[in-house]
C-alpha positions as CSV (number, residue, x, y, z in Angstrom):
1,X,-35.6,8.3,16.8
2,X,-33.1,6.4,14.6
3,X,-30.9,5.6,17.7
4,X,-34.0,4.2,19.5
5,X,-34.9,2.0,16.6
6,X,-31.3,0.7,16.4
7,X,-31.3,-0.1,20.1
8,X,-34.5,-2.1,19.7
9,X,-33.2,-4.0,16.6
10,X,-30.0,-4.8,18.3
11,X,-31.8,-6.3,21.3
12,X,-34.2,-8.3,19.1
13,X,-31.2,-9.7,17.1
14,X,-29.8,-11.3,20.2
15,X,-32.7,-13.7,20.6
16,X,-34.1,-14.2,17.0
17,X,-33.4,-17.2,14.8
18,X,-30.4,-16.9,12.4
19,X,-32.3,-15.9,9.3
20,X,-34.3,-13.4,11.3
21,X,-31.1,-12.0,12.9
22,X,-29.7,-11.3,9.4
23,X,-32.9,-9.5,8.3
24,X,-32.9,-7.4,11.5
25,X,-29.2,-6.5,11.1
26,X,-29.9,-5.4,7.5
27,X,-32.8,-3.2,8.6
28,X,-30.5,-1.7,11.3
29,X,-27.7,-1.2,8.8
30,X,-30.0,0.6,6.4
31,X,-31.4,2.8,9.1
32,X,-27.8,3.7,10.2
33,X,-26.8,4.6,6.6
34,X,-30.0,6.7,6.2
35,X,-29.3,8.5,9.4
36,X,-25.7,9.3,8.4
37,X,-26.8,10.5,5.0
38,X,-29.3,12.9,6.5
39,X,-26.7,14.1,8.9
40,X,-24.2,14.7,6.1
41,X,-26.8,16.5,3.9
42,X,-27.7,19.0,6.7
43,X,-24.1,19.6,7.5
44,X,-23.2,20.2,3.8
45,X,-25.5,23.2,3.4
46,X,-24.1,24.8,6.6
47,X,-20.5,24.2,5.6
48,X,-20.9,25.7,2.1
49,X,-22.4,28.8,3.7
50,X,-19.5,29.0,6.1
51,X,-16.9,28.6,3.3
52,X,-18.6,31.3,1.2
53,X,-18.2,33.7,4.2
54,X,-14.5,32.9,4.3
55,X,-14.3,33.9,0.6
56,X,-15.8,37.2,1.3
57,X,-13.2,37.9,4.0
58,X,-10.4,36.9,1.6
59,X,-9.3,33.9,3.7
60,X,-7.8,30.9,2.0
61,X,-9.5,27.5,2.4
62,X,-7.4,24.8,4.1
63,X,-7.3,21.6,2.1
64,X,-6.2,18.4,3.7
65,X,-5.1,15.4,1.6
66,X,-5.7,12.4,3.9
67,X,-3.2,9.6,3.2
68,X,-1.5,6.7,5.0
69,X,0.4,5.1,2.1
70,X,2.7,7.2,-0.1
71,X,2.6,4.6,-2.9
72,X,-1.1,5.5,-3.3
73,X,-0.4,9.2,-3.7
74,X,-1.9,10.2,-7.0
75,X,-3.0,13.8,-6.4
76,X,0.2,15.7,-6.9
77,X,-1.2,17.8,-9.8
78,X,-4.2,18.9,-7.6
79,X,-1.9,19.9,-4.8
80,X,0.5,21.8,-7.1
81,X,-2.3,23.7,-8.8
82,X,-3.9,24.6,-5.4
83,X,-0.5,25.8,-4.3
84,X,-0.6,28.4,-7.1
85,X,-4.1,29.4,-6.2
86,X,-5.4,32.5,-4.4
87,X,-8.2,30.4,-2.9
88,X,-6.6,27.2,-1.4
89,X,-3.9,26.3,1.0
90,X,-3.1,22.5,0.6
91,X,-1.7,20.3,3.3
92,X,-0.8,16.6,3.6
93,X,-2.3,14.9,6.7
94,X,-0.4,11.7,7.3
95,X,-2.3,9.1,9.4
96,X,-2.4,5.4,10.0
97,X,-4.9,2.9,8.5
98,X,-7.0,1.2,11.1
99,X,-6.7,-2.4,9.8
100,X,-6.4,-4.9,12.7
101,X,-3.1,-6.7,13.3
102,X,-4.3,-10.0,11.8
103,X,-5.1,-8.3,8.5
104,X,-2.5,-8.3,5.8
105,X,-3.1,-4.5,5.4
106,X,-2.1,-3.9,9.0
107,X,0.1,-0.8,9.2
108,X,2.8,-0.4,11.9
109,X,3.0,3.2,13.3
110,X,6.7,3.4,12.4
111,X,5.8,3.3,8.7
112,X,4.2,6.7,9.0
113,X,7.7,8.2,9.3
114,X,8.5,6.9,5.8
115,X,5.2,8.4,4.5
116,X,5.9,11.7,6.2
117,X,9.4,11.9,4.9
118,X,8.2,11.2,1.4
119,X,6.2,14.4,1.3
120,X,8.7,16.4,3.3
121,X,11.3,15.6,0.7
122,X,9.1,17.3,-1.8
123,X,8.9,20.4,0.3
124,X,5.2,20.0,0.8
125,X,3.2,21.0,3.9
126,X,2.9,17.8,5.8
127,X,1.5,17.1,9.3
128,X,0.9,14.0,11.3
129,X,-2.8,13.3,12.0
130,X,-1.9,10.4,14.3
131,X,-0.3,10.5,17.7
132,X,2.4,7.8,18.1
133,X,2.8,8.1,21.8
134,X,-1.0,7.8,22.6
135,X,-1.8,5.5,19.7
136,X,-4.5,8.0,18.9
137,X,-6.2,9.1,15.6
138,X,-6.4,12.9,15.9
139,X,-9.8,14.1,14.8
140,X,-9.4,16.5,11.9
141,X,-11.3,19.3,13.7
142,X,-8.5,19.2,16.4
143,X,-5.8,19.6,13.8
144,X,-4.0,22.9,13.1
145,X,-5.2,24.0,10.7
146,X,-8.7,22.5,10.8
147,X,-9.5,21.6,7.2
148,X,-12.3,23.2,5.2
149,X,-11.9,20.6,2.4
150,X,-10.7,17.0,2.7
151,X,-9.5,14.9,-0.1
152,X,-9.6,11.2,0.7
153,X,-7.0,9.1,-1.1
154,X,-8.3,5.6,-0.2
155,X,-11.8,4.4,0.7
156,X,-11.0,1.8,3.4
157,X,-9.5,1.4,6.9
158,X,-10.4,5.0,7.7
159,X,-10.8,5.5,11.5
160,X,-14.3,6.9,12.2
161,X,-13.2,10.2,13.7
162,X,-11.4,10.9,10.5
163,X,-14.1,9.7,8.1
164,X,-16.5,11.6,5.9
165,X,-19.4,11.4,8.3
166,X,-17.7,13.0,11.3
167,X,-15.8,15.5,9.1
168,X,-19.0,16.6,7.4
169,X,-19.6,18.9,10.4
170,X,-16.9,21.3,9.3
171,X,-15.5,20.3,5.8
172,X,-16.5,19.3,2.3
173,X,-15.2,15.9,1.3
174,X,-13.9,14.7,-2.0
175,X,-12.5,11.4,-3.2
176,X,-10.2,10.6,-6.1
177,X,-9.5,6.8,-6.2
178,X,-5.8,6.0,-5.8
179,X,-6.0,3.7,-8.8
180,X,-7.6,4.3,-12.2
181,X,-10.9,2.5,-12.0
182,X,-10.4,-0.9,-13.7
183,X,-12.7,-3.6,-12.5
184,X,-16.4,-4.4,-12.5
185,X,-16.1,-5.0,-8.7
186,X,-18.4,-3.3,-6.1
187,X,-15.3,-2.3,-4.1
188,X,-15.0,0.6,-6.5
189,X,-18.5,2.1,-6.0
190,X,-20.6,0.2,-3.4
191,X,-18.9,0.8,0.0
192,X,-20.6,3.0,2.6
193,X,-17.7,5.4,2.0
194,X,-18.8,5.9,-1.6
195,X,-22.2,7.1,-0.3
196,X,-20.9,9.3,2.4
197,X,-18.2,11.2,0.6
198,X,-19.5,14.5,-0.9
199,X,-18.0,14.1,-4.4
200,X,-16.3,11.2,-6.1
201,X,-14.5,12.0,-9.3
202,X,-14.4,9.4,-12.1
203,X,-12.3,9.2,-15.2
204,X,-14.9,9.4,-17.9
205,X,-18.6,9.0,-18.8
206,X,-18.4,5.3,-19.4
207,X,-17.3,4.8,-15.8
208,X,-19.9,7.2,-14.5
209,X,-22.7,5.4,-16.3
210,X,-21.5,2.0,-15.1
211,X,-21.1,3.1,-11.4
212,X,-24.4,5.1,-11.5
213,X,-26.4,2.0,-12.6
214,X,-25.1,0.0,-9.7
215,X,-24.9,2.5,-6.8
216,X,-27.6,2.9,-4.2
217,X,-27.7,6.7,-4.8
218,X,-27.7,6.2,-8.6
219,X,-24.4,8.1,-8.8
220,X,-25.7,11.3,-7.4
221,X,-22.3,12.3,-6.0
222,X,-20.2,11.3,-9.1
223,X,-18.6,13.8,-11.4
224,X,-16.4,13.2,-14.5
225,X,-13.0,14.9,-14.3
226,X,-10.4,12.5,-15.7
227,X,-7.8,11.2,-13.2
228,X,-4.9,13.3,-11.8
229,X,-2.4,10.5,-12.1
230,X,-2.7,11.0,-15.9
231,X,-2.0,14.7,-15.5
232,X,1.7,13.9,-15.5
233,X,1.4,12.9,-19.2
234,X,-0.6,16.0,-20.0
235,X,1.9,18.3,-18.3
236,X,5.0,16.5,-19.7
237,X,3.7,15.6,-23.2
238,X,6.4,17.6,-24.9
239,X,9.3,16.2,-22.9
240,X,12.0,14.0,-24.4
241,X,12.8,10.9,-22.3
242,X,15.9,8.8,-22.2
243,X,15.4,5.1,-23.3
244,X,16.9,3.2,-20.4
245,X,16.1,-0.2,-21.9
246,X,14.1,-1.0,-18.7
247,X,11.5,-3.8,-18.4
248,X,9.1,-3.5,-15.5
249,X,7.6,-6.4,-13.8
250,X,4.6,-5.3,-11.7
251,X,2.7,-8.2,-10.0
252,X,-0.7,-7.7,-8.2
253,X,-1.3,-9.1,-4.7
254,X,-4.7,-10.8,-5.4
255,X,-3.2,-14.3,-5.9
256,X,-5.8,-16.4,-4.2
257,X,-9.5,-17.1,-4.9
258,X,-10.7,-15.5,-1.7
259,X,-9.7,-12.0,-2.9
260,X,-12.1,-9.8,-4.7
261,X,-10.2,-9.2,-8.0
262,X,-8.3,-12.5,-8.4
263,X,-6.0,-10.9,-10.8
264,X,-2.7,-12.1,-9.3
265,X,-0.6,-14.5,-11.2
266,X,2.5,-14.2,-9.1
267,X,2.4,-17.8,-7.7
268,X,2.3,-19.1,-11.3
269,X,4.5,-16.6,-13.1
270,X,6.8,-14.9,-10.5
271,X,9.7,-17.3,-10.4
272,X,9.6,-17.9,-14.2
273,X,9.9,-14.1,-14.9
274,X,12.8,-13.8,-12.4
275,X,14.6,-16.6,-14.1
276,X,14.0,-15.2,-17.6
277,X,15.2,-11.8,-16.4
278,X,18.5,-13.4,-15.1
279,X,19.1,-14.8,-18.6
280,X,18.6,-11.4,-20.3
281,X,21.0,-8.9,-18.7
282,X,20.8,-6.8,-21.9
283,X,17.7,-5.2,-20.3
284,X,17.5,-3.1,-17.1
285,X,15.1,-4.9,-14.9
286,X,12.7,-3.2,-12.4
287,X,10.6,-5.2,-10.0
288,X,7.6,-3.1,-8.9
289,X,5.3,-5.3,-6.8
290,X,1.9,-4.1,-5.5
291,X,2.5,-2.6,-2.0
292,X,0.3,-5.4,-0.5
293,X,2.0,-8.4,-2.2
294,X,4.7,-9.1,0.4
295,X,2.3,-8.8,3.3
296,X,-0.3,-10.9,1.5
297,X,2.2,-13.7,0.9
298,X,3.1,-13.7,4.6
299,X,-0.4,-13.3,6.0
300,X,-1.7,-16.2,3.9
301,X,1.4,-18.4,4.5
302,X,1.7,-18.8,0.8
303,X,5.5,-18.5,0.9
304,X,7.9,-18.8,3.9
305,X,9.6,-15.7,5.0
306,X,13.0,-16.9,3.8
307,X,11.6,-17.5,0.3
308,X,10.0,-14.0,0.2
309,X,13.1,-12.2,1.3
310,X,15.3,-14.2,-1.1
311,X,13.0,-13.4,-4.1
312,X,13.1,-9.7,-3.4
313,X,16.9,-9.9,-2.9
314,X,17.4,-11.7,-6.2
315,X,15.7,-8.8,-8.0
316,X,18.0,-6.3,-6.3
317,X,21.0,-8.3,-7.5
318,X,20.0,-8.2,-11.2
319,X,18.2,-4.9,-11.2
320,X,16.1,-2.7,-9.0
321,X,13.2,-3.2,-6.5
322,X,11.1,-0.1,-6.8
323,X,8.4,0.4,-4.1
324,X,8.1,4.2,-4.2
325,X,5.0,6.3,-5.2
326,X,6.8,8.3,-7.9
327,X,7.0,6.0,-10.9
328,X,5.6,7.8,-14.0
329,X,9.0,9.1,-15.2
330,X,10.3,5.6,-14.8
331,X,7.4,4.4,-17.0
332,X,8.3,6.8,-19.7
333,X,11.9,5.7,-19.7
334,X,11.1,2.0,-20.0
335,X,10.8,-0.3,-22.9
336,X,7.8,-2.5,-21.8
337,X,5.8,-3.6,-18.8
338,X,4.8,-7.1,-17.6
339,X,1.9,-6.9,-15.2
340,X,-1.4,-8.3,-14.0
341,X,-2.5,-5.0,-12.3
342,X,-5.6,-3.1,-13.3
343,X,-4.7,0.5,-12.7
344,X,-1.4,0.3,-14.4
345,X,-3.2,-0.8,-17.5
346,X,-4.4,2.7,-18.1
347,X,-1.3,4.5,-16.6
348,X,1.2,2.5,-18.7
349,X,-1.0,2.8,-21.7
350,X,-0.3,6.5,-21.7
351,X,3.4,5.8,-22.6
352,X,2.2,4.0,-25.8
353,X,4.8,1.2,-25.1
354,X,4.2,-2.5,-25.2
355,X,2.2,-3.9,-22.2
356,X,2.3,-7.7,-21.6
357,X,-0.7,-8.7,-19.5
358,X,-0.6,-11.8,-17.4
359,X,-4.1,-13.1,-17.5
360,X,-5.5,-14.9,-14.5
361,X,-8.1,-17.7,-15.3
362,X,-10.5,-16.5,-12.6
363,X,-9.8,-12.8,-12.7
364,X,-12.6,-10.2,-12.4
365,X,-13.5,-8.7,-15.8
366,X,-12.4,-5.1,-16.5
367,X,-14.8,-2.3,-16.8
368,X,-15.8,-1.1,-20.3
369,X,-13.3,1.7,-20.3
370,X,-10.3,-0.4,-19.4
371,X,-11.4,-3.3,-21.6
372,X,-10.8,-1.1,-24.7
373,X,-7.2,-0.7,-23.6
374,X,-6.9,-4.4,-22.7
375,X,-7.4,-5.2,-26.4
376,X,-4.2,-3.5,-27.2
377,X,-2.1,-5.6,-24.7
378,X,-0.2,-8.8,-25.4
379,X,-1.8,-11.5,-23.2
380,X,-0.3,-14.6,-21.6
381,X,-2.2,-17.2,-19.5
382,X,0.8,-19.4,-18.8
383,X,4.6,-19.4,-18.9
384,X,4.7,-21.0,-22.4
385,X,2.6,-18.2,-23.9
386,X,4.6,-15.6,-22.0
387,X,7.9,-17.0,-23.3
388,X,6.7,-16.7,-26.8
389,X,5.6,-13.1,-26.3
390,X,8.8,-12.1,-24.6
391,X,10.8,-13.6,-27.5
392,X,8.7,-11.9,-30.2
393,X,8.2,-8.5,-28.6
394,X,11.3,-7.9,-26.5
395,X,14.0,-10.0,-28.2
396,X,12.9,-9.6,-31.8
397,X,11.3,-6.2,-31.4
398,X,8.2,-7.1,-33.2
399,X,5.6,-4.8,-31.6
400,X,2.7,-5.8,-33.8
401,X,0.1,-4.1,-31.6
402,X,1.6,-0.6,-31.8
403,X,-0.9,0.7,-34.4
404,X,-3.8,-0.7,-32.3
405,X,-2.5,1.2,-29.2
406,X,-2.2,4.4,-31.2
407,X,-5.8,4.1,-32.5
408,X,-7.3,3.6,-29.0
409,X,-5.0,6.4,-27.6
410,X,-6.6,8.9,-30.1
411,X,-10.1,7.7,-29.1
412,X,-9.7,7.9,-25.3
413,X,-9.2,11.7,-25.1
414,X,-6.9,11.5,-22.1
415,X,-3.9,13.3,-23.7
416,X,-5.4,16.8,-23.5
417,X,-7.4,16.4,-20.3
418,X,-6.2,18.3,-17.2
419,X,-8.0,16.6,-14.3
420,X,-6.6,18.8,-11.6
421,X,-8.0,21.9,-13.3
422,X,-11.4,20.2,-13.9
423,X,-11.6,19.3,-10.2
424,X,-10.6,22.7,-8.9
425,X,-13.0,24.4,-11.2
426,X,-15.7,22.1,-9.9
427,X,-15.0,23.0,-6.3
428,X,-15.0,26.7,-7.2
429,X,-18.3,26.3,-8.9
430,X,-19.7,24.6,-5.9
431,X,-18.7,27.5,-3.7
432,X,-19.4,30.2,-6.4
433,X,-16.0,31.6,-5.8
434,X,-14.9,34.7,-7.7
435,X,-11.2,34.3,-7.3
436,X,-9.3,32.5,-9.9
437,X,-6.5,29.9,-10.1
438,X,-3.5,31.5,-11.6
């Protein structure tokens, strides 16, 4: 019935006036979404029943963590806890994103080797879910093992045969955002993906309330668990870290007004910060750009290739360019961070060290949860303000917002929250499992 309707609407759209075509397409879109949601709902009941049968037989559930960019890997604590479990057997499924070549997010197949090696070096179970020779996205039900549970690590550029609609036939789907939710933007809760995925975990009740008020399904698939990226701080809270006198510069890629977030200040601040770093060799400098920044500068022709390469090379001469996914220990060993990123605002806040926020004039506002943290950051809208903050906080050592950070840190409740355990307990409750995580 739905398919017939869609065929009719598609035919009508070819001959209708422009305004009418848009209305017809919207109707067709909504029908397709409704069809997919009904399909997913029916499959979910059958899959849960099947997984309960596996429990009774004492079989472990195969869990696939779907990922195409190791810098966005934030689920280590979930994987590690599942590895100790009597219930789950976790795997990493490395695939390619399906962004077209003209998109700055385009991913060459060769980059998957780097992603694969990242996980292999950690002695994790890792498999390719993409066939290089055939340029083929392997459907998950053709993988060995076929997953019972799929954790999505990013919500976009997912090839349809590996997406939550198709996988709902045989697996339960879960989503933990690769970044700690920071903005007020719809990209965090309003994509079709957010409707189709079985469960999306959010960091706290403030975020759940905000998302629920704006989602088409009123947040029916949202659950509060914390964020696994913060589990590092929970698991290592008694560790002592070396002070390496490091200053981290972490610029976002959204440097033009046609991006959603518009947080990026790199074009205004990037060269100034590099020059300032050269004048202050008493610090150990770490340049940690957003993974998309270099590609964005190229794709938008904002900088010529020679200038981009020279800038990265200059940081390597005076310090270190860090583009790996493992960076929390580096955070703990640093002195301060200079950034315009959103997710890092919460992650670095956990170190309780000074955070210098580069404020874009047209940047999207932060959500209520992150705005509390933002009030404890030093803020600079231009190079003159940044120079003053760097002199006061880094050179003179006058960290006058230290007490404000400590106050909000006590209020946020992240220190003693173990998100991985919360998530695994939730999955067990869904399946009414009797086995326990050790």
